C-alpha positions as CSV (number, residue, x, y, z in Angstrom):
1,M,-48.2,-3.7,9.2
2,D,-46.8,-4.9,12.5
3,R,-45.9,-8.3,11.0
4,R,-44.1,-6.6,8.1
5,G,-42.1,-4.5,10.6
6,I,-41.2,-7.5,12.6
7,L,-40.1,-9.4,9.5
8,L,-38.1,-6.6,8.2
9,G,-36.6,-5.9,11.6
10,S,-35.6,-9.5,12.0
11,A,-34.1,-9.6,8.6
12,G,-32.1,-6.5,9.3
13,L,-30.9,-7.9,12.6
14,A,-29.9,-11.2,10.9
15,A,-27.9,-9.2,8.3
16,L,-26.2,-7.2,11.0
17,A,-25.3,-10.4,12.9
18,L,-23.8,-11.9,9.8
19,S,-22.0,-8.8,8.5
20,P,-19.1,-9.0,11.0
21,R,-18.6,-12.6,10.2
22,L,-18.7,-11.9,6.4
23,A,-16.2,-9.0,6.9
24,L,-14.0,-11.3,9.0
25,A,-14.2,-14.0,6.3
26,Q,-13.1,-11.4,3.7
27,V,-10.1,-10.3,5.7
28,R,-9.1,-13.9,6.3
29,T,-8.8,-14.5,2.5
30,V,-5.5,-12.6,2.5
31,P,-2.7,-15.1,2.0
32,T,-0.4,-15.4,5.0
33,V,3.1,-14.0,4.4
34,S,6.2,-15.4,6.1
35,G,8.7,-13.1,7.9
36,T,11.3,-13.6,5.1
37,E,8.7,-12.9,2.4
38,Y,7.4,-9.9,4.3
39,L,10.9,-8.4,4.5
40,A,11.7,-9.0,0.9
41,K,8.4,-7.8,-0.5
42,T,8.3,-4.7,1.7
43,L,11.9,-3.7,0.9
44,M,11.5,-4.3,-2.8
45,G,8.3,-2.3,-2.9
46,G,10.1,0.4,-1.0
47,T,13.0,0.4,-3.4
48,L,10.6,0.8,-6.4
49,A,8.7,3.6,-4.6
50,T,11.9,5.4,-3.8
51,Q,13.3,5.2,-7.3
52,A,10.0,6.1,-8.9
53,S,9.5,9.0,-6.5
54,T,13.1,10.3,-7.2
55,L,12.1,10.3,-10.8
56,A,8.9,12.1,-10.0
57,L,10.8,14.9,-8.2
58,E,12.7,15.5,-11.5
59,R,9.8,15.0,-14.0
60,A,6.5,15.7,-12.3
61,Q,4.6,18.8,-13.3
62,N,1.9,18.9,-10.7
63,P,3.1,20.2,-7.3
64,K,0.9,17.7,-5.4
65,V,2.6,14.8,-7.3
66,K,6.0,16.2,-6.3
67,Q,4.9,16.7,-2.8
68,F,3.7,13.1,-2.5
69,A,7.0,11.9,-4.0
70,G,8.9,13.7,-1.3
71,F,6.7,12.1,1.4
72,E,7.2,8.7,-0.2
73,I,11.0,8.9,-0.3
74,A,11.1,9.9,3.4
75,E,8.7,7.2,4.4
76,Q,10.5,4.4,2.5
77,T,13.9,5.5,3.8
78,A,12.6,5.4,7.4
79,L,10.9,2.0,6.8
80,A,14.0,0.5,5.3
81,Q,16.1,1.8,8.2
82,V,13.8,0.2,10.7
83,L,13.4,-3.1,8.9
84,T,17.2,-3.5,8.3
85,N,18.4,-1.9,11.5
86,S,20.8,0.2,9.4
87,E,21.2,3.9,9.0
88,N,22.0,3.7,5.3
89,P,20.3,0.5,3.9
90,R,21.2,-0.5,0.4
91,P,18.3,-0.6,-2.1
92,V,17.0,-4.1,-2.8
93,P,17.5,-5.2,-6.4
94,L,14.2,-5.0,-8.4
95,D,12.7,-8.1,-10.0
96,A,11.4,-8.1,-13.6
97,D,7.9,-6.9,-12.7
98,H,9.1,-4.0,-10.6
99,M,11.8,-3.0,-13.1
100,A,9.1,-3.0,-15.9
101,V,7.1,-0.4,-13.8
102,L,10.2,1.8,-13.4
103,K,11.0,1.5,-17.2
104,T,7.4,2.5,-18.0
105,L,7.7,5.6,-15.8
106,Q,11.1,6.5,-17.3
107,S,9.5,6.5,-20.8
108,Q,6.8,9.1,-19.7
109,T,7.0,12.9,-19.6
110,G,4.7,15.8,-18.7
111,A,1.2,15.3,-17.5
112,A,1.3,11.7,-18.8
113,F,4.2,11.0,-16.4
114,D,2.1,12.5,-13.5
115,R,-0.8,10.2,-14.2
116,A,1.4,7.1,-14.8
117,F,3.3,7.8,-11.5
118,I,0.1,8.1,-9.5
119,L,-1.4,5.0,-11.0
120,S,1.7,3.0,-10.4
121,Q,1.9,4.2,-6.8
122,I,-1.7,3.2,-6.2
123,Q,-1.0,-0.3,-7.6
124,Q,2.2,-0.6,-5.6
125,H,0.6,0.6,-2.4
126,Q,-2.3,-1.9,-2.8
127,A,0.3,-4.7,-3.2
128,L,2.2,-3.4,-0.1
129,L,-1.0,-3.3,1.9
130,L,-1.7,-6.9,1.1
131,T,1.8,-7.8,2.2
132,Q,1.3,-6.0,5.5
133,Q,-2.1,-7.7,6.0
134,G,-0.7,-11.1,5.0
135,Y,2.1,-10.8,7.5
136,L,-0.3,-9.7,10.3
137,E,-2.3,-12.9,9.5
138,N,0.8,-15.0,10.2
139,T,0.7,-16.2,13.8
140,N,4.4,-17.0,13.7
141,R,5.8,-13.5,13.6
142,S,8.2,-11.2,15.5
143,T,6.6,-8.7,17.8
144,D,8.8,-5.9,16.6
145,T,8.0,-6.6,12.9
146,Q,4.3,-7.0,13.8
147,H,4.4,-3.5,15.2
148,I,6.2,-2.2,12.1
149,A,3.5,-3.9,9.8
150,V,0.7,-2.3,11.8
151,L,2.2,1.2,11.4
152,A,3.1,0.6,7.8
153,R,-0.5,-0.6,7.1
154,M,-1.9,2.6,8.5
155,S,0.5,4.8,6.5
156,I,-0.2,2.8,3.3
157,Q,-4.0,3.3,3.8
158,Q,-3.4,7.1,4.3
159,H,-1.3,7.2,1.2
160,L,-3.9,5.4,-0.9
161,T,-6.4,8.0,0.1
162,M,-4.0,10.8,-0.9
163,L,-3.1,9.1,-4.2
164,Q,-6.8,8.6,-5.1
165,E,-7.4,12.3,-4.4
166,I,-4.5,13.3,-6.6
167,Q,-5.6,10.9,-9.3
168,M,-9.0,12.5,-9.4
169,M,-7.4,15.9,-9.6
170,L,-5.2,14.8,-12.6
171,T,-8.1,13.5,-14.7
């Protein structure tokens, strides 16, 4: 009995000792993002989020979806202002993939729109989270932009939690 306890305890300690290393290895698999790529991806994702959220304010039926859309517009406006150092930054043109997401949303109405909007926001927030993490992995980065990425990452994580809760409510 004592031998079994010692063996199990040793195995548990070994697993605990390895788990931070495994978690660190998983974090390190995020591709590094350059400063130029970071700015482009973050601003384009923000443009899509703003345009989709503006559409949601018009079309969404669920009050929580509309509320989230309002939060998202305010957040993306502030982020674009900080990243561009401009009070009224111009929207970044969308690439084909981002435009396809917007067109899909434009074709939806009613409860189907609410579900499609929330799903697209989850997917876009996951992509933006990877962009923030990839930029933070870059050792050749601006301190100011690093601070922005840290704050954006936290906000994106909070939004993902909110979005998943709304998604569960809509199903």
